[in-house]
C-alpha positions as CSV (number, residue, x, y, z in Angstrom):
1,M,0.0,0.0,0.0
2,P,1.6,3.3,-1.0
3,D,2.3,5.9,1.8
4,I,2.2,9.3,0.1
5,K,2.7,11.2,3.4
6,S,6.0,9.5,4.3
7,P,9.2,11.2,3.0
8,T,11.3,8.1,3.8
9,S,9.1,5.2,2.9
10,A,7.5,4.1,-0.3
11,G,4.9,1.9,1.3
12,V,3.6,0.2,4.4
13,T,4.2,-3.5,5.1
14,V,2.5,-5.8,7.5
15,S,3.8,-8.8,9.5
16,I,1.1,-10.9,11.3
17,G,1.2,-13.9,13.6
18,V,-1.9,-16.1,13.8
19,S,-2.5,-19.1,16.0
20,A,-5.7,-21.1,16.1
21,M,-6.5,-23.7,18.7
22,Y,-9.3,-26.2,19.2
23,L,-11.9,-25.1,21.8
24,S,-11.4,-28.4,23.6
25,Q,-7.8,-27.4,24.5
26,K,-9.1,-24.9,27.1
27,L,-6.0,-22.8,27.1
28,K,-5.2,-19.8,29.1
29,K,-5.2,-16.6,27.1
30,E,-1.6,-16.0,28.1
31,A,-0.5,-19.2,26.4
32,I,-2.4,-18.2,23.2
33,L,-1.0,-14.7,23.2
34,E,2.6,-16.0,23.8
35,K,2.3,-18.3,20.8
36,T,0.8,-15.6,18.6
37,D,3.5,-13.2,19.6
38,M,6.2,-15.7,18.7
39,L,4.6,-16.2,15.3
40,F,4.5,-12.4,14.8
41,Y,8.3,-12.1,15.4
42,Q,8.9,-15.1,13.2
43,A,7.1,-13.3,10.4
44,K,9.3,-10.3,10.9
45,E,12.5,-12.4,11.0
46,N,11.4,-14.2,7.8
47,G,11.5,-10.9,5.9
48,G,8.4,-9.1,7.0
49,N,5.3,-8.4,4.9
50,R,4.0,-11.9,5.5
51,I,1.7,-14.0,7.7
52,E,3.0,-16.8,9.9
53,Y,0.3,-19.1,11.3
54,Q,-0.2,-22.4,13.2
55,A,-3.5,-24.1,13.2
56,G,-4.4,-26.5,15.9
57,A,-1.4,-25.5,17.8
58,I,-0.5,-27.7,20.8
59,L,0.2,-25.4,23.7
60,K,0.7,-25.9,27.4
61,N,-1.0,-23.8,30.0
């Protein structure tokens, strides 16, 4: 997406981390957020402007 207001950048990029769990896992929100945060930083480390996801992640409370 072009950023016409920025004198230093030609555009805006997005890095996103997504984790999806089964309802039966009954995880604490902190565990879900920790995994999602890890995936966000993985997206940035892998070059940015991408989505990293893990469906049905196995997490511990």
